NUPAVEX-292273 format. One record per residue (C-alpha): chain; x, y, z. Coordinates in nm, 2 decimals, padded with zeros to 4 digits. Example, Ala and Ser with C-alpha at 12.3 -4.5 7.8 and 13.67 -1.06 7.14 Angstrom:
2
PT,ch,X,Y,Z
PT,A,01.23,-00.45,00.78
PT,A,01.37,-00.11,00.71
***
This chain:
110
PT,ch,X,Y,Z
PT,A,11.59,08.08,09.40
PT,A,11.22,08.11,09.48
PT,A,11.03,08.37,09.29
PT,A,10.76,08.58,09.46
PT,A,10.41,08.55,09.33
PT,A,10.28,08.85,09.14
PT,A,10.01,08.91,09.40
PT,A,10.26,08.91,09.68
PT,A,10.49,09.16,09.50
PT,A,10.19,09.39,09.42
PT,A,10.08,09.39,09.78
PT,A,10.43,09.47,09.90
PT,A,10.47,09.75,09.65
PT,A,10.13,09.90,09.74
PT,A,10.24,09.89,10.11
PT,A,10.57,10.06,10.03
PT,A,10.39,10.33,09.84
PT,A,10.13,10.38,10.12
PT,A,10.41,10.41,10.38
PT,A,10.56,10.69,10.17
PT,A,10.22,10.86,10.13
PT,A,10.21,10.80,09.76
PT,A,09.85,10.71,09.64
PT,A,09.83,10.39,09.42
PT,A,09.57,10.14,09.33
PT,A,09.52,09.82,09.12
PT,A,09.36,09.91,08.79
PT,A,09.37,09.55,08.65
PT,A,09.41,09.24,08.87
PT,A,09.62,08.99,08.67
PT,A,09.71,08.63,08.74
PT,A,09.79,08.59,09.11
PT,A,10.09,08.36,09.06
PT,A,10.27,08.45,08.74
PT,A,10.11,08.77,08.60
PT,A,10.34,09.04,08.47
PT,A,10.32,09.38,08.64
PT,A,10.29,09.71,08.46
PT,A,10.32,10.03,08.67
PT,A,10.16,10.36,08.54
PT,A,10.29,10.68,08.70
PT,A,10.03,10.95,08.67
PT,A,10.19,11.29,08.75
PT,A,09.85,11.46,08.77
PT,A,09.94,11.71,08.50
PT,A,09.81,11.52,08.20
PT,A,10.13,11.33,08.16
PT,A,10.21,10.97,08.25
PT,A,10.48,10.70,08.22
PT,A,10.42,10.33,08.20
PT,A,10.69,10.10,08.33
PT,A,10.74,09.73,08.27
PT,A,11.00,09.47,08.38
PT,A,11.26,09.38,08.13
PT,A,11.53,09.11,08.13
PT,A,11.87,09.23,08.02
PT,A,12.03,08.94,07.82
PT,A,12.38,09.08,07.85
PT,A,12.38,09.12,08.23
PT,A,12.11,08.87,08.33
PT,A,11.94,09.14,08.54
PT,A,11.58,09.23,08.56
PT,A,11.51,09.60,08.55
PT,A,11.22,09.85,08.51
PT,A,11.21,10.02,08.17
PT,A,10.97,10.27,08.02
PT,A,10.70,10.12,07.80
PT,A,10.54,10.45,07.71
PT,A,10.57,10.82,07.83
PT,A,10.38,11.13,07.74
PT,A,10.02,11.24,07.73
PT,A,09.82,11.03,07.97
PT,A,09.57,10.92,07.71
PT,A,09.85,10.79,07.48
PT,A,10.00,10.60,07.77
PT,A,09.66,10.45,07.85
PT,A,09.64,10.34,07.49
PT,A,09.98,10.17,07.51
PT,A,09.86,09.99,07.83
PT,A,09.54,09.88,07.66
PT,A,09.75,09.73,07.37
PT,A,09.96,09.53,07.63
PT,A,09.64,09.41,07.80
PT,A,09.50,09.30,07.47
PT,A,09.76,09.03,07.43
PT,A,09.84,08.96,07.79
PT,A,09.52,08.87,07.99
PT,A,09.73,08.79,08.30
PT,A,09.88,09.14,08.32
PT,A,09.85,09.35,08.64
PT,A,09.83,09.72,08.60
PT,A,09.91,09.94,08.91
PT,A,09.85,10.32,08.89
PT,A,10.06,10.55,09.10
PT,A,09.95,10.91,09.14
PT,A,10.22,11.15,09.24
PT,A,10.28,11.50,09.12
PT,A,10.65,11.47,09.22
PT,A,10.70,11.17,08.99
PT,A,10.78,10.92,09.27
PT,A,10.72,10.56,09.20
PT,A,10.99,10.39,09.42
PT,A,11.07,10.12,09.15
PT,A,11.44,10.18,09.18
PT,A,11.45,10.11,09.56
PT,A,11.60,09.79,09.69
PT,A,11.36,09.50,09.70
PT,A,11.15,09.66,09.42
PT,A,11.42,09.69,09.15
PT,A,11.54,09.33,09.19
***
């Protein structure tokens, strides 16, 4: 099975968000081909959640899991720690007061 490049996935994700009228932007441009993607959901009330892809060894599935959740500044600190040891990391910020990020939708959750 062919894997999508990180850049292709990011562009598709941003398009999906835009079509749902959910503002999002690239905070950090990682490696175009194989960079990992981290999504920060900013609920515009001082709170945020950072999501990262995880591989479940038991099921063999890839899924989005919470890396950090809480006060936005603390979530930003967790993201900065991730970036300090992964220079290829993409960071996408989604801004939605309703908490929508679309990561569980078909095509994005796979």
